[in-house]
C-alpha positions in Angstrom: 0.0 0.0 0.0 1.3 3.4 -1.0 0.6 6.0 1.7 1.2 8.8 -0.8 -1.6 7.5 -2.9 -4.0 7.7 0.0 -2.8 11.1 0.9 -3.3 12.4 -2.7 -6.8 10.9 -2.8 -7.7 12.5 0.5 -6.4 15.8 -0.6 -8.6 15.7 -3.7 -11.6 14.9 -1.5 -11.2 17.6 1.1 -9.5 15.2 3.5 -12.1 12.5 3.3 -11.9 8.9 2.1 -14.5 6.2 1.9 -13.7 2.9 3.5 -14.4 1.1 0.1 -11.8 3.4 -1.5 -9.2 2.4 1.2 -9.9 -1.3 0.7 -9.4 -0.9 -3.1 -6.0 0.7 -2.3 -5.0 -2.2 -0.1 -5.6 -0.5 3.2 -7.4 -3.1 5.4 -9.7 -2.5 8.3 -6.9 -3.1 10.8 -4.9 -0.2 9.4 -7.9 2.0 9.5 -8.7 1.0 13.1 -5.1 1.8 14.1 -5.2 5.2 12.5 -8.4 6.0 14.3 -7.2 4.7 17.6 -4.1 6.9 17.3 -6.3 9.8 16.5 -4.5 10.6 13.3 -7.8 9.9 11.4 -11.4 10.4 12.5 -14.6 8.4 11.7 -17.1 10.7 10.0 -19.8 8.1 9.2 -20.1 4.3 9.1 -18.5 4.5 5.6 -16.2 7.5 5.6 -13.1 8.6 7.5 -11.1 11.7 7.4 -7.3 12.0 7.5 -7.6 14.9 10.0 -9.4 15.3 13.3 -10.7 18.8 13.2 -14.2 20.0 12.3 -15.5 19.7 8.7 -15.8 22.8 6.6 -18.6 23.3 4.1 -16.9 21.6 1.2 -15.8 18.6 3.3 -19.4 18.2 4.4 -20.4 18.0 0.7 -17.8 15.3 0.1 -19.0 13.4 3.2 -22.5 13.3 1.8 -21.6 11.9 -1.6 -18.8 9.5 -0.3 -21.2 8.2 2.4 -23.6 7.0 -0.3 -21.2 6.3 -3.2 -22.5 5.2 -6.6 -24.0 8.0 -8.7 -24.8 10.2 -5.7 -24.2 13.9 -6.4 -24.4 17.1 -4.4 -27.7 18.7 -5.6 -30.3 21.3 -4.9 -29.3 24.7 -3.6 -26.0 23.2 -2.3 -25.0 22.4 -5.9 -25.8 26.0 -6.9 -23.9 27.3 -3.9 -20.9 25.2 -5.0 -21.0 26.9 -8.4 -21.1 30.4 -6.8 -24.8 31.2 -6.4 -25.1 34.0 -3.7 -28.0 34.7 -1.4 -29.7 31.2 -1.5 -27.5 29.1 0.9 -29.2 26.7 3.3 -27.5 25.1 6.4 -28.2 21.5 5.3 -26.1 20.0 2.5 -28.4 18.4 -0.2 -27.3 15.1 -1.8 -29.3 13.5 -4.6 -29.4 9.7 -4.4 -30.9 6.9 -6.5 -34.4 6.0 -5.3 -33.4 2.3 -4.9 -30.5 3.0 -2.5 -30.7 2.5 1.2 -29.1 5.5 3.0 -28.1 5.9 6.6 -29.0 9.4 7.9 -26.2 12.0 8.5 -26.5 15.1 10.7 -26.2 18.1 8.5 -26.9 16.3 5.2 -30.3 15.9 3.6 -30.6 13.0 1.1 -33.2 13.5 -1.6 -34.3 10.4 -3.6 -34.9 10.6 -7.3 -35.6 8.2 -10.2 -33.9 10.6 -12.6 -30.6 9.7 -14.2 -28.0 11.1 -11.7 -25.1 10.2 -13.9 -26.3 12.5 -16.6 -26.9 15.3 -14.1 -23.3 15.3 -12.9 -20.9 18.1 -13.8 -17.9 16.3 -15.3 -15.7 19.3 -15.0 -15.8 19.1 -11.2 -13.8 16.8 -9.0 -16.6 17.0 -6.5 -19.6 14.9 -7.6 -22.0 17.8 -8.1 -25.0 18.3 -10.3 -24.8 20.8 -13.2 -26.4 24.2 -12.6 -29.3 23.5 -15.0 -30.8 20.3 -13.6 -30.1 21.4 -10.0 -31.9 24.7 -10.5 -34.9 23.2 -12.3 -35.4 20.4 -9.8 -35.4 22.9 -6.9 -37.7 25.2 -8.8 -40.0 22.3 -9.8 -40.5 21.1 -6.2 -40.4 24.3 -4.1 -43.7 25.0 -2.4 -43.7 28.6 -3.7 -44.0 29.3 -7.4 -42.7 32.8 -6.8 -39.6 31.5 -5.1 -39.1 29.0 -8.0 -39.2 31.8 -10.5 -36.9 34.0 -8.4 -34.3 31.2 -8.4 -34.3 30.8 -12.2 -33.9 34.6 -12.5 -31.0 34.5 -9.9 -29.0 31.8 -11.6 -29.1 33.7 -14.9 -28.6 37.1 -13.4 -25.6 35.8 -11.5 -24.3 34.4 -14.8 -24.2 30.7 -13.7 -26.1 29.7 -16.8 -28.3 31.1 -19.6 -32.1 30.9 -20.4 -31.2 28.8 -23.5 -29.3 26.2 -21.5 -32.1 26.0 -19.0 -34.7 25.6 -21.7 -32.7 22.9 -23.4 -32.4 21.0 -20.0 -36.1 21.5 -19.3 -37.0 19.7 -22.5 -35.1 16.6 -21.2 -36.6 16.6 -17.8 -40.2 15.6 -18.6 -42.3 15.4 -16.5 -41.4 18.3 -14.3 -43.8 20.3 -12.2 -44.4 23.8 -13.5 -42.6 23.1 -16.8 -45.1 25.3 -18.8 -44.7 28.2 -16.3 -40.9 27.9 -16.5 -40.9 28.0 -20.3 -42.7 31.4 -20.1 -40.4 32.6 -17.3 -37.3 31.7 -19.2 -38.5 33.4 -22.3 -39.0 36.6 -20.3 -35.6 36.3 -18.7 -34.1 35.8 -22.2 -35.8 39.1 -23.1 -33.9 40.9 -20.4 -35.9 40.4 -17.1 -33.4 40.6 -14.3 -35.6 40.0 -11.2 -38.8 38.4 -10.0 -40.5 41.8 -10.2 -39.5 42.2 -13.8 -40.9 38.8 -14.5 -44.1 39.9 -12.9 -44.2 43.0 -15.1 -43.9 40.8 -18.3 -46.9 38.7 -17.3 -48.9 41.9 -16.4 -48.1 43.4 -19.8 -49.7 40.4 -21.4 -52.6 40.6 -19.0 -53.3 44.3 -19.7 -52.7 44.1 -23.4 -49.6 46.2 -23.3 -46.5 45.6 -25.4 -43.5 44.3 -23.3 -40.9 46.9 -22.5 -37.3 47.1 -23.6 -35.3 45.7 -20.6 -32.0 46.9 -19.2 -31.7 49.6 -21.7 -28.2 51.2 -21.6 -28.2 55.0 -21.2 -25.6 57.6 -20.3 -26.7 60.1 -17.6 -26.0 63.8 -17.6 -22.7 63.1 -15.7 -21.6 60.6 -18.4 -22.1 57.5 -16.2 -23.5 54.4 -17.9 -26.8 53.3 -16.4 -29.2 50.4 -17.1 -32.9 51.2 -17.1 -35.3 48.4 -15.8 -38.1 49.0 -18.4 -38.6 51.4 -21.2 -41.3 52.1 -23.7 -41.4 54.4 -26.8 -44.8 56.0 -26.7 -47.0 56.8 -29.7 -46.1 60.5 -29.5 -42.4 59.7 -29.7 -41.5 60.2 -26.1 -40.0 57.6 -23.8 -41.6 56.3 -20.6 -39.3 54.6 -18.1 -40.4 52.4 -15.2 -37.9 51.6 -12.5 -39.0 48.8 -10.1 -37.6 49.1 -6.6 -37.0 46.1 -4.3 -36.7 46.4 -0.5 -33.0 47.3 -0.6 -33.9 50.6 -2.3 -35.4 51.8 1.0 -31.9 51.9 2.5 -30.7 55.5 2.8 -27.6 55.0 0.5 -29.7 53.4 -2.2 -32.5 55.9 -1.8 -30.2 58.8 -2.4 -28.5 57.1 -5.3 -31.9 56.4 -6.9 -32.8 60.1 -6.6 -29.5 61.2 -8.2 -29.9 58.5 -10.9 -33.5 59.6 -11.8 -32.5 63.3 -11.9 -29.5 62.7 -14.2 -31.4 60.4 -16.5 -34.4 62.7 -16.9 -34.7 65.0 -19.9 -37.0 66.3 -22.6 -39.0 63.5 -24.0 -38.2 61.0 -21.3 -40.4 60.5 -18.2 -39.1 58.3 -15.4 -41.5 56.9 -12.8 -41.0 54.3 -10.1 -43.0 51.6 -8.3 -42.1 49.1 -5.6 -42.0 45.4 -6.3 -44.8 45.1 -3.7 -47.1 47.5 -5.6 -46.5 45.5 -8.8 -47.3 42.3 -7.0 -50.3 43.5 -4.9 -51.7 46.5 -6.8 -51.0 45.9 -10.5 -54.2 47.6 -11.7 -53.2 50.8 -9.9 -49.7 50.8 -11.4 -51.0 50.2 -14.9 -53.7 52.9 -14.5 -50.9 55.3 -13.7 -48.9 54.2 -16.7 -51.9 54.5 -18.9 -52.4 58.1 -17.7 -48.8 58.8 -18.8 -49.6 57.5 -22.3 -48.8 53.8 -22.2 -51.3 51.8 -24.3 -51.4 48.7 -26.3 -50.2 50.7 -29.3 -46.8 51.7 -27.9 -43.9 51.5 -30.3 -41.5 48.5 -30.3 -38.6 50.6 -31.5 -37.3 52.6 -28.6 -34.1 54.4 -29.6 
C-alpha cells in the first residue's frame, strides 16, 4: 500500500476517504482501526473517515454526503448551486441526490433526496466533487419548491448571476419531462431571455400580457448627464415619440444610501421626451391595476412602439 496515494486521494476529496476506496488501495480494516485509535484519522460516518481530526468545513461536508452513499450520488439542490457560486440562497443543510433504490443511513447536516432521474447524466464532469450541473439542479429545486414565486426567483437568480443562460435552462427543461411547473418555467425563461433581471420584472412581463400592453425594452443602456453608464429596468417608446421609463424598486432601495443614489440617478437620466416613474415590487405584485392605470395616464397603451431608440 502506498501512503502517498491515500494522501493524494484524501487531498482531492477535502481530506475524506470512503472505506471502500481504502480497501481498493490495499488499506485493510486493521490499518484504518489503528489510525483511528491513534487519533490521526477520524470516523465521520459508518462508511467514511477523514485523515484529519478537526471540524469539517462546508466543502468537506459536501464530500462526506456523496462519499457516504457512493455510486452516482451527487451534491444537488441549492447546495450544488452554492458550490457553483450562487449567492443569497444558501441553506444550512447539504443536499445530496441519491438513487431511489439506494438505502441510506442518515447523517447530521446532510439531507438525502431520492430521485428516479438519471443522476449520472446530471453530474458536472468538469468538477472533481460529484455535483449536479447548474441547469438540472436549479430546475429540480424550482419544480418542487412549495412557492411558485420562489421558484421563478431562483431561475432569475442563476441567470442574473451568470451561472447559466435561459437557452441552456430551456434545453435542459426539454429533457426533464415530466417536471412540475414546466409550462410556467418556459414562459419565465423566455421573459428572462428578453432581459428580465428580477422576479418583479418577470411579474411585469406577465402583467403586460394581462393588460394588453407591449412588453418593455429591458435593461436599456443609457448615459446620464454626468456621463455615467446606467441600465434602465423597463422602457417604452410611446405613440407621441416620447419615452416612458419604469424603475422597479425592491426592498433594498429603501436603505438610505440606495434611496439617495436612486434620486440622483433619476434626476440625471431625466430630460426632454423622457419620463421616469418608479414603483415598488410590492405594488407591482399586490396592486398591478393601480400601477398600470398610472402608466396609462402617462400615455402607455397597447399601441406603444416596439422601437425605442
